[in-house]
C-alpha positions as CSV (number, residue, x, y, z in Angstrom):
1,X,-13.9,-14.4,-58.9
2,X,-16.0,-11.5,-59.0
3,X,-15.5,-8.8,-56.3
4,X,-19.0,-10.0,-55.3
5,X,-18.2,-13.5,-55.1
6,X,-15.2,-13.1,-52.9
7,X,-17.2,-10.9,-50.9
8,X,-19.7,-13.7,-50.6
9,X,-16.9,-16.5,-49.8
10,X,-14.7,-14.6,-47.7
11,X,-16.9,-12.2,-45.3
12,X,-15.0,-9.0,-46.5
13,X,-17.5,-6.3,-47.6
14,X,-17.2,-5.1,-51.5
15,X,-16.6,-1.7,-49.8
16,X,-13.5,-3.0,-48.0
17,X,-12.3,-5.2,-50.8
18,X,-12.3,-2.2,-52.9
19,X,-10.2,0.0,-49.9
20,X,-7.5,-2.7,-50.0
21,X,-7.6,-2.4,-53.6
22,X,-7.2,1.7,-53.3
23,X,-4.3,1.2,-50.7
24,X,-2.3,-1.9,-52.8
25,X,-3.2,-4.1,-49.8
26,X,-4.9,-6.5,-51.8
27,X,-5.1,-5.9,-55.8
28,X,-6.9,-8.3,-57.5
29,X,-4.8,-10.1,-60.6
30,X,-7.0,-9.3,-63.4
31,X,-9.9,-7.8,-65.2
32,X,-12.5,-8.7,-66.7
33,X,-13.5,-7.7,-70.2
34,X,-16.5,-5.4,-68.7
35,X,-13.6,-4.1,-66.3
36,X,-14.6,-5.4,-63.2
37,X,-12.3,-6.6,-60.6
38,X,-11.6,-10.4,-61.2
39,X,-10.0,-12.5,-57.7
40,X,-7.4,-15.1,-58.3
41,X,-6.8,-17.9,-55.5
42,X,-4.0,-16.4,-54.7
43,X,-5.4,-13.0,-54.2
44,X,-8.5,-14.5,-52.2
45,X,-5.9,-16.3,-49.9
46,X,-3.8,-12.8,-49.1
47,X,-7.4,-11.4,-48.4
48,X,-7.8,-14.2,-45.5
49,X,-3.8,-13.2,-44.7
50,X,-4.7,-9.8,-44.3
51,X,-8.0,-10.3,-42.2
52,X,-6.5,-12.9,-39.6
53,X,-3.4,-10.0,-38.9
54,X,-5.9,-7.1,-38.8
55,X,-8.0,-10.0,-36.0
56,X,-4.6,-9.4,-33.8
57,X,-4.8,-5.5,-33.7
58,X,-2.1,-4.1,-36.5
59,X,-3.4,-1.6,-38.6
60,X,-3.4,-2.1,-41.9
61,X,-0.4,-0.2,-42.7
62,X,1.4,-2.9,-40.4
63,X,-1.0,-5.7,-42.1
64,X,1.0,-4.2,-45.4
65,X,4.3,-4.4,-43.8
66,X,4.0,-8.0,-42.7
67,X,3.2,-9.4,-45.7
68,X,5.3,-7.6,-48.1
69,X,8.8,-6.8,-45.9
70,X,10.9,-9.3,-45.8
71,X,13.1,-7.9,-43.3
72,X,9.8,-7.2,-41.2
73,X,9.8,-9.5,-37.7
74,X,7.3,-10.2,-35.7
75,X,8.4,-10.6,-32.7
76,X,8.7,-6.7,-31.5
77,X,5.6,-5.9,-33.0
78,X,3.5,-8.6,-31.3
79,X,5.4,-7.6,-28.3
80,X,3.9,-4.0,-28.4
81,X,0.3,-5.6,-29.7
82,X,0.5,-7.4,-26.3
83,X,1.0,-4.4,-23.8
84,X,-1.5,-2.1,-26.1
85,X,-4.4,-5.0,-25.4
86,X,-3.5,-5.9,-21.8
87,X,-3.9,-1.7,-21.2
88,X,-6.8,-1.6,-23.5
89,X,-8.2,-4.2,-21.0
90,X,-7.2,-2.2,-18.1
91,X,-9.5,0.2,-19.2
92,X,-12.0,-1.6,-19.9
93,X,-12.4,-3.2,-16.3
94,X,-12.0,0.4,-15.1
95,X,-14.9,0.9,-17.4
96,X,-16.5,-2.1,-16.3
97,X,-16.3,-1.7,-12.7
98,X,-17.0,2.1,-13.0
99,X,-20.6,1.1,-14.9
100,X,-21.0,-1.5,-12.4
101,X,-20.4,1.1,-9.5
102,X,-23.8,3.0,-11.3
103,X,-25.5,0.3,-11.8
104,X,-25.3,-0.9,-7.9
105,X,-26.4,2.7,-6.7
106,X,-30.1,2.1,-8.7
107,X,-29.6,5.6,-10.0
108,X,-33.6,6.8,-10.2
109,X,-32.2,9.3,-12.8
110,X,-29.1,10.7,-15.0
111,X,-28.6,13.6,-11.6
112,X,-27.7,10.6,-9.6
113,X,-25.7,8.8,-12.2
114,X,-23.8,12.4,-12.3
115,X,-23.5,11.9,-8.2
116,X,-21.8,8.4,-8.8
117,X,-19.3,10.3,-11.3
118,X,-18.2,13.0,-9.7
119,X,-17.9,10.2,-6.3
120,X,-15.5,8.0,-8.4
121,X,-13.5,11.4,-10.0
122,X,-12.9,12.6,-6.3
123,X,-11.6,9.1,-5.4
124,X,-9.4,9.0,-8.3
125,X,-7.8,12.2,-7.0
126,X,-4.0,12.5,-6.4
127,X,-4.8,15.0,-3.2
128,X,-6.0,13.2,0.0
129,X,-7.7,16.0,1.0
130,X,-9.9,15.8,-2.7
131,X,-10.8,11.9,-2.2
132,X,-11.7,12.8,1.6
133,X,-13.9,15.3,0.6
134,X,-15.4,13.5,-2.2
135,X,-16.9,11.1,0.3
136,X,-17.7,13.5,2.9
137,X,-19.5,15.8,0.9
138,X,-22.4,13.4,-0.5
139,X,-25.8,14.6,0.2
140,X,-27.5,12.4,2.8
141,X,-30.3,11.6,0.3
142,X,-27.7,10.2,-2.7
143,X,-27.6,6.2,-3.2
144,X,-24.5,4.7,-1.7
145,X,-21.7,3.3,-4.1
146,X,-20.6,0.6,-1.3
147,X,-19.0,-1.5,-3.5
148,X,-17.3,1.6,-5.1
149,X,-16.2,2.9,-1.5
150,X,-15.1,-1.1,0.0
151,X,-12.8,-1.1,-3.2
152,X,-11.8,2.6,-2.6
153,X,-10.7,1.8,1.4
154,X,-9.0,-1.4,0.2
155,X,-6.6,0.7,-2.0
156,X,-6.7,4.4,0.8
157,X,-3.3,4.7,2.7
158,X,-4.3,7.7,3.8
159,X,-5.6,7.4,7.3
160,X,-7.6,10.5,7.3
161,X,-9.6,9.6,4.0
162,X,-9.5,5.7,5.0
163,X,-11.4,6.8,8.1
164,X,-13.9,8.8,6.1
165,X,-14.1,5.9,3.5
166,X,-15.3,3.4,6.6
167,X,-17.7,6.0,8.1
168,X,-19.8,6.2,5.0
169,X,-19.5,2.3,5.0
170,X,-20.4,2.0,8.5
171,X,-23.4,4.0,7.3
172,X,-24.5,1.0,4.3
173,X,-26.1,-1.4,6.3
174,X,-23.7,-3.8,5.3
175,X,-23.7,-3.6,1.5
176,X,-19.7,-3.8,0.2
177,X,-19.1,-7.0,2.6
178,X,-18.4,-8.9,-0.5
179,X,-15.7,-6.8,-1.5
180,X,-14.2,-6.5,1.8
181,X,-14.3,-10.2,2.5
182,X,-12.5,-10.7,-0.5
183,X,-9.6,-7.9,0.5
184,X,-9.7,-9.8,4.1
185,X,-8.1,-12.3,2.1
186,X,-5.7,-10.7,0.0
187,X,-2.7,-11.8,-0.5
188,X,-1.7,-8.2,0.7
189,X,-1.3,-7.7,4.2
190,X,-1.8,-4.1,3.7
191,X,-5.1,-4.4,1.9
192,X,-6.1,-7.4,4.5
193,X,-5.8,-5.0,7.3
194,X,-7.4,-2.5,5.7
195,X,-10.6,-5.0,5.3
196,X,-10.6,-6.3,8.6
197,X,-10.2,-2.5,10.1
198,X,-13.5,-1.5,8.0
199,X,-15.3,-4.6,8.8
200,X,-14.9,-3.9,12.5
201,X,-17.0,-0.8,12.1
202,X,-19.6,-2.4,10.5
203,X,-21.3,-4.3,13.3
204,X,-24.6,-4.9,12.1
205,X,-23.7,-5.8,8.7
206,X,-24.1,-10.1,8.2
207,X,-21.4,-11.9,8.3
208,X,-19.0,-9.4,9.4
209,X,-18.3,-12.1,12.6
210,X,-17.5,-15.0,10.5
211,X,-14.9,-12.4,8.5
212,X,-13.2,-11.2,11.3
213,X,-12.9,-14.7,12.7
214,X,-11.1,-16.1,9.6
215,X,-8.7,-13.4,10.3
216,X,-8.1,-14.4,14.1
217,X,-5.5,-16.7,12.3
218,X,-4.0,-14.2,9.7
219,X,-0.2,-14.7,10.1
220,X,0.2,-11.1,10.4
221,X,-0.4,-9.0,14.0
222,X,-1.5,-6.0,12.4
223,X,-4.5,-8.0,10.8
224,X,-5.4,-10.2,13.5
225,X,-4.6,-7.5,16.6
226,X,-7.7,-5.7,14.7
227,X,-9.8,-8.3,14.6
228,X,-9.1,-9.6,17.8
229,X,-10.1,-6.4,19.3
230,X,-13.1,-6.2,17.0
231,X,-14.7,-10.0,17.9
232,X,-13.9,-9.2,21.6
233,X,-16.2,-6.3,21.7
234,X,-18.5,-8.4,20.7
235,X,-18.1,-10.6,23.6
236,X,-16.4,-13.5,21.0
237,X,-14.4,-15.8,23.9
238,X,-12.2,-16.6,20.9
239,X,-10.4,-13.5,20.7
240,X,-8.9,-14.5,23.9
241,X,-5.5,-16.4,23.0
242,X,-5.3,-13.5,20.3
243,X,-5.5,-10.2,22.8
244,X,-3.2,-12.1,25.4
245,X,-0.6,-12.1,22.6
246,X,-1.0,-8.8,22.1
247,X,-0.4,-7.6,25.8
248,X,2.7,-9.4,25.2
249,X,4.0,-8.5,22.2
250,X,3.4,-4.8,23.1
251,X,1.2,-4.7,20.3
252,X,-1.7,-2.1,21.1
253,X,-2.0,-3.7,24.3
254,X,-3.6,-1.3,26.5
255,X,-6.6,-1.9,24.2
256,X,-6.2,-5.4,24.1
257,X,-6.2,-5.6,28.1
258,X,-9.3,-3.5,28.4
259,X,-11.3,-5.6,26.4
260,X,-10.0,-8.6,27.8
261,X,-11.6,-6.9,31.2
262,X,-14.7,-6.6,29.6
263,X,-14.4,-10.3,28.8
264,X,-13.9,-10.7,32.1
265,X,-17.1,-9.4,33.6
266,X,-18.8,-12.5,31.9
267,X,-18.1,-15.5,34.9
268,X,-18.0,-18.1,32.3
269,X,-14.8,-16.2,30.7
270,X,-12.7,-14.9,33.8
271,X,-11.4,-18.2,35.0
272,X,-10.0,-18.5,31.2
273,X,-9.0,-15.0,30.8
274,X,-7.3,-15.2,34.6
275,X,-5.6,-18.3,33.2
276,X,-3.8,-16.8,30.4
277,X,-2.4,-14.2,31.7
278,X,-1.2,-16.4,34.5
279,X,0.4,-19.0,32.3
280,X,2.2,-15.9,30.3
281,X,3.5,-14.4,33.8
282,X,4.9,-17.9,34.4
283,X,6.9,-18.1,30.9
284,X,10.8,-18.7,31.8
285,X,11.3,-16.7,28.1
286,X,8.8,-13.5,29.6
287,X,11.1,-10.8,30.3
288,X,10.5,-8.0,32.9
289,X,8.5,-5.7,30.1
290,X,6.2,-8.6,29.2
291,X,5.2,-9.5,33.0
292,X,5.0,-5.8,33.7
293,X,2.5,-5.4,30.7
294,X,0.9,-8.5,31.8
295,X,0.5,-7.1,35.4
296,X,-1.5,-4.1,34.3
297,X,-3.6,-5.9,32.3
298,X,-4.6,-8.0,35.3
299,X,-5.6,-4.6,37.2
300,X,-8.8,-4.7,34.5
301,X,-10.3,-8.0,35.3
302,X,-13.0,-8.0,37.4
303,X,-13.5,-9.9,40.6
304,X,-10.8,-10.9,43.3
305,X,-8.8,-13.2,42.0
306,X,-7.0,-10.6,39.8
307,X,-6.4,-8.8,43.4
308,X,-4.8,-12.0,44.7
309,X,-2.7,-12.4,41.9
310,X,-1.2,-8.7,42.3
311,X,-0.5,-9.0,46.0
312,X,1.4,-12.3,44.8
313,X,3.4,-10.4,42.5
314,X,4.2,-7.4,45.3
315,X,6.5,-9.8,46.3
316,X,7.8,-10.6,43.0
317,X,11.8,-11.7,42.8
318,X,11.7,-8.9,39.5
319,X,11.8,-5.9,41.6
320,X,10.4,-3.7,38.9
321,X,7.3,-6.1,38.4
322,X,6.9,-5.9,42.2
323,X,6.7,-2.4,42.7
324,X,4.5,-2.3,39.7
325,X,1.9,-4.7,41.2
326,X,2.3,-2.5,44.9
327,X,1.0,0.1,43.0
328,X,-2.0,-1.4,41.6
329,X,-2.9,-2.9,44.9
330,X,-3.1,0.2,46.3
331,X,-5.0,1.2,43.7
332,X,-7.7,-1.3,43.1
333,X,-7.7,-1.3,47.4
334,X,-8.6,2.5,46.7
335,X,-11.3,1.6,44.7
336,X,-13.0,-0.9,46.7
337,X,-13.4,1.1,50.1
338,X,-14.5,3.9,48.0
339,X,-17.4,1.4,46.4
340,X,-17.9,0.6,50.3
341,X,-18.8,3.7,50.8
342,X,-15.5,4.8,53.9
343,X,-12.8,6.6,53.4
344,X,-10.0,4.7,51.5
345,X,-7.1,3.0,53.8
346,X,-8.9,3.3,57.1
347,X,-10.4,0.5,58.5
348,X,-13.7,0.1,59.9
349,X,-12.7,0.8,64.0
350,X,-10.3,3.8,63.0
351,X,-13.9,5.8,61.9
352,X,-15.1,8.7,64.2
C-alpha cells in the first residue's frame, strides 16, 4: 500500500508516517518504480503496534526499544508510566478544582479572576502567616470563593489560619456547606472536627443543624463535643446526653455546663437535664473528680431543684464533694438574697 492508502486505513497522518520513517521506527519495506513508499501488511501491523504503545504514554524512543530490543521488559516501564500518570492526574485535578473555584466566585472580569488566583496562591503557601493574610486581606467587595475556603479550612492545621478561614466562611451566607458537610463525614477524625467547628460558626446557613445532629453520634469526642455545644446553644435538647457526657469526661466541661444551664431555663427541658446530672452523680463508677464536676454543673441550672440537690450534696459522704457543694449553696443563697433586695446572710427580722 502507498502512504496515502496506509494513512486512510490506519488513521495516522502521512506527515507522522514520514516522521516514523525518518526515525527508523516504521520503514516501508519497499519503493515503487517512481520512488514512492510502499508498505507491506507487516509494516502496517507495526504501525498499529506503535500507535498502541503510544496510547499508553510511551515516548517514540521507548516505543522503538519495546519493539526492537529483546532484552527490554515492560514491567519497570509500566510501573513508571503508572506513577507519571497518577502525578499528571493529580495536577489535572488540582487545576480542575482551581477552575471550579474561579467559576463559583462568578468573577465579572479578569481582575476578579486574578483575585481568586491570588487567594489560591496564598492558601498554598507554606507560611501560616501568609495563609492567614491571604484570607484577611481580601477586599470587602471581592467575590467569596466559598468552596475554596471550605476546602482550605478542612486541611488547615494552624488554629489561627483556621479561625480566619471560619470567619470568612461565616460571612459567605451558607456557601461552601456542601464541601463542609462532606468533610463532616470524612474518614479522618481531624477533618470531621474541623468541619464541625466551621459549621458551628455558620448558624444562618441552611442544613447546618442536620449535619451537627449527625455529628452527635460521632465516635470521636473531639467531633461530637463541638457539635453538642453548637446545638445546645441553638436550644436543641438532643444535645443534652453528649453535654452531660462532656461534664463527666472533663472535656470542655465548663462550656458544657454553661450550655446545660441555658437549656434548663426552658421549663420543658429543666427536669430532663436535672435528672441526667443526678443519675450520673449516683453512678457507682463516678469518682470524686467526676462528682465534683457534676456538682459544679448543677450551679448553672435554673430553678430551686438544683439548690435542693446541692444542699443534699453538702452532706455527701465524699468530703471533697460536700465541701464544694457547701460553697456553692452559699453562693446561690447570696445571689438569691441579692435578688430579693436584702443583705446576704441576714433574715428579714434582723434587718435594721
